[in-house]
C-alpha positions in Angstrom: 0.6 -11.0 3.5 -1.8 -11.1 0.6 -5.3 -9.7 0.8 -8.3 -10.3 -1.5 -11.0 -7.8 -2.3 -13.5 -6.6 -5.0 -11.8 -6.1 -8.3 -10.6 -5.0 -10.7 -7.9 -2.7 -9.6 -9.1 0.8 -8.8 -12.2 0.0 -6.8 -12.8 1.7 -3.4 -12.3 -1.8 -1.9 -8.9 -2.0 -3.6 -8.0 1.4 -2.0 -9.1 0.1 1.4 -7.2 -3.2 0.9 -4.0 -1.4 0.2 -4.0 -0.2 3.8 -3.9 -3.9 4.8 -1.5 -5.5 2.4 0.8 -4.4 -0.5 -0.2 -7.6 -2.4 -3.8 -7.4 -3.3 -5.8 -10.0 -5.4 -9.3 -9.6 -6.7 -12.6 -11.4 -6.9 -15.9 -10.4 -8.4 -18.2 -10.9 -5.4 -18.1 -10.4 -1.7 -19.2 -14.0 -1.1 -16.2 -15.3 -3.0 -13.9 -13.1 -1.1 -15.1 -14.4 2.3 -15.1 -18.0 1.1 -11.5 -17.6 -0.1 -10.5 -16.5 3.4 -12.5 -19.2 5.1 -10.9 -22.0 3.0 -7.4 -20.6 3.7 -6.6 -19.3 0.2 -5.9 -15.8 1.6 -4.9 -14.5 4.9 -7.1 -11.4 4.7 -10.1 -10.2 2.9 -11.5 -6.7 2.7 -15.3 -6.3 2.1 -17.6 -3.3 2.3 -20.1 -3.6 5.1 -21.9 -0.2 5.5 -22.2 3.1 3.6 -23.3 6.3 5.3 -25.9 7.0 2.6 -27.1 3.6 1.5 -26.7 1.6 4.7 -25.6 -2.0 5.0 -24.2 -4.2 2.2 -26.4 -7.2 2.7 -24.2 -9.6 0.7 -21.4 -8.9 3.1 -23.6 -9.4 6.1 -24.8 -12.8 4.8 -21.4 -13.9 3.7 -19.9 -13.2 7.1 -22.8 -14.9 8.9 -22.5 -18.0 6.7 -18.7 -18.5 6.9 -16.2 -19.5 9.5 -14.1 -16.3 9.6 -13.2 -13.6 12.1 -13.1 -9.8 11.9 -9.7 -8.2 12.8 -10.1 -4.6 11.8 -12.5 -2.1 10.3 -11.4 0.6 7.8 -13.5 3.7 7.3 -12.8 5.8 4.2 -14.5 8.8 2.6 -16.1 8.1 -0.8 -15.5 10.6 -3.6 -17.4 9.9 -6.7 -16.7 11.3 -10.1 -18.4 10.9 -13.5 -15.9 9.6 -16.0 -16.4 9.3 -19.7 -14.7 9.7 -23.1 -16.7 12.8 -23.8 -19.6 15.0 -22.6 -22.3 12.9 -24.4 -23.2 9.3 -23.4 -26.2 7.1 -23.2 -25.5 4.9 -20.1 -23.9 5.4 -16.7 -22.4 2.1 -15.4 -21.2 1.5 -11.9 -21.8 -0.6 -8.8 -25.4 -0.4 -7.6 -24.3 1.3 -4.3 -22.5 4.0 -6.3 -25.4 4.6 -8.5 -27.7 4.9 -5.5 -25.2 7.3 -3.7 -25.3 9.6 -6.8 -29.1 9.3 -7.4 -29.9 13.0 -6.9 -27.1 14.2 -9.2 -28.0 11.8 -11.9 -31.7 12.6 -11.7 -31.0 16.3 -12.0 -28.3 16.3 -14.7 -28.9 13.1 -16.6 -32.5 12.1 -16.2 -32.7 10.3 -19.5 -29.6 8.1 -19.3 -29.7 4.4 -18.7 -28.3 3.2 -15.4 -26.4 -0.1 -15.5 -25.3 -1.9 -12.4 -22.0 -3.8 -12.7 -19.8 -5.7 -10.2 -17.8 -2.7 -9.1 -17.0 0.9 -9.7 -13.8 0.0 -11.5 -15.8 -2.3 -13.8 -18.0 0.6 -14.7 -14.9 2.7 -15.5 -13.7 -0.1 -17.7 -17.0 0.0 -19.6 -16.6 3.7 -20.1 -13.0 3.2 -21.3 -14.1 0.7 -23.9 -17.4 2.4 -25.1 -17.8 6.1 -25.8 -21.6 5.8 -25.1 -20.9 4.8 -21.5 -19.9 6.8 -18.5 -18.6 5.3 -15.3 -18.8 6.5 -11.7 -15.6 6.0 -9.7 -12.8 7.8 -7.9 -11.4 10.7 -10.0 -8.0 9.0 -10.0 -9.4 6.2 -12.1 -9.8 8.6 -15.1 -6.3 7.9 -16.4 -5.2 9.4 -19.7 -8.2 8.3 -21.8 -11.2 9.5 -19.8 -12.5 12.9 -18.9 -13.6 13.9 -15.4 -17.0 15.2 -16.5 -17.9 16.1 -12.8 -16.4 15.5 -9.4 -17.9 14.9 -6.0 -21.3 13.9 -7.4 -22.3 11.9 -4.3 -25.5 13.1 -2.8 -23.8 14.0 0.5 -20.3 15.3 1.1 -20.2 13.1 4.3 -20.3 9.9 2.2 -18.1 7.3 3.8 -17.9 3.5 3.7 -16.9 1.0 6.4 -14.9 -2.0 5.3 -14.3 -5.2 7.4 -11.0 -6.9 7.3 -11.9 -10.6 7.6 -9.4 -13.3 8.6 -9.3 -17.0 9.4 -10.9 -18.0 12.7 -7.5 -18.6 14.2 -6.7 -14.9 13.9 -9.7 -13.8 16.0 -8.7 -11.5 18.9 -10.4 -10.4 22.1 -8.5 -7.2 22.1 -9.9 -4.0 20.5 -12.5 -1.3 21.2 -15.3 -2.9 19.2 -16.8 -6.3 18.9 -19.0 -8.0 16.3 -21.2 -11.0 16.6 -24.0 -12.8 14.8 -26.9 -14.2 16.9 -29.4 -16.7 15.6 -32.0 -17.2 18.4 -34.0 -19.8 16.5 -37.0 -18.5 18.3 -39.7 -15.9 18.0 -41.7 -14.5 20.9 -42.7 -11.1 22.4 -39.7 -9.4 24.0 -37.0 -11.5 22.3 -35.2 -8.5 20.8 -35.7 -6.6 24.0 -33.9 -9.4 25.9 -31.0 -9.2 23.6 -30.7 -5.4 23.9 -31.0 -5.5 27.7 -28.1 -7.9 27.9 -25.9 -5.0 26.7 -27.8 -2.0 28.1 -27.7 -3.4 31.7 -23.9 -3.4 31.4 -23.6 0.1 29.9 -22.5 -1.3 26.5 -23.4 0.8 23.5 -24.5 -1.0 20.4 -23.3 1.0 17.4 -25.3 -1.3 15.0 -27.9 -4.0 15.2 -29.5 -5.4 12.1 -31.8 -8.3 11.3 -31.3 -10.5 8.2 -33.5 -13.5 7.1 -32.0 -16.8 8.3 -33.0 -18.5 5.1 -34.5 -21.3 7.0 -38.2 -20.2 6.9 -40.2 -17.0 6.3 -40.2 -14.7 9.3 -37.1 -16.3 10.8 -34.2 -13.9 11.5 -30.7 -13.6 12.8 -29.1 -10.5 14.2 -25.8 -8.7 13.4 -24.5 -6.8 16.4 -21.7 -4.3 16.7 -20.9 -3.4 20.3 -18.6 -0.7 21.6 -16.6 -2.9 23.9 -13.8 -5.5 23.6 -14.3 -9.2 24.3 -11.5 -8.9 26.9 -13.8 -6.8 29.1 -15.7 -8.5 31.9 -18.9 -6.6 31.1 -18.8 -7.8 27.5 -18.1 -11.4 28.6 -21.1 -11.3 30.9 -23.3 -9.8 28.1 -22.2 -12.5 25.7 -22.9 -15.2 28.2 -26.5 -13.9 28.6 -26.9 -13.6 24.9 -25.8 -17.2 24.4 -28.4 -18.3 27.0 -31.1 -16.4 25.1 -30.0 -18.1 21.9 -29.7 -21.5 23.4 -31.9 -23.1 20.7 -29.8 -21.5 18.0 -26.2 -20.2 17.9 -24.0 -17.2 18.5 -21.0 -16.5 16.2 -18.4 -14.3 17.8 -16.5 -12.6 15.0 -13.9 -10.9 17.3 -12.8 -7.6 18.7 -10.9 -5.0 16.6 -10.0 -1.4 16.3 -11.0 1.2 13.6 -8.6 2.7 11.1 -9.5 5.8 9.2 -7.9 5.9 5.7 -8.1 9.1 3.6 -7.7 9.3 -0.2 
């Protein structure tokens, strides 16, 4: 099996993807990863969906909502950020925007005057540091290699920093088995109590929602769809009943069931 994830080699996404497949290919954006799975180019894709410090990765939410894919697993891994450079002096710190944000306090305290440059991935920032002595990168300490110094380790603002990755697959791989389910709901409606109705469909059946998040539908201003993670499998009668009620509430729109899956914790 071949998986596709954010590149180049050495990203945190790459580390998560290696738990899924030995053969890993790379793309430069989450959207292109999900599209590559949807069109059958790859059997699996691994995309970051949520960080414990910075919250949801909106590009991933939108890509999953707008593509015909399923979710077959989630991978949770701790994030260890290190500052990597050719020397102690540099003018720019380059990394993924999420990594820069996760190390905001450290950078503000120790390097308040450096320029911050957002690039496609942490590994791309390390590549910049490797090619330019005036640039430092933020990435896993193992990415330092032989030509970069580890200026500082564990520079993330919180030691509990962790990221959830979704393993996306073709729709044909969708499963009803697993302890957690994800769906996207577009009610195509807006009235008092709409969100309460959606929540009550699960609360009435004692189903915990581990996450619910709204995203603009893109159709018009003030129009939203909802990403829902429920702590129940689609094989359960209570989840089937909740889903039936949600589909009734969204009868003027649509419900995309991404599937049920289990969580895998991967340590590095």
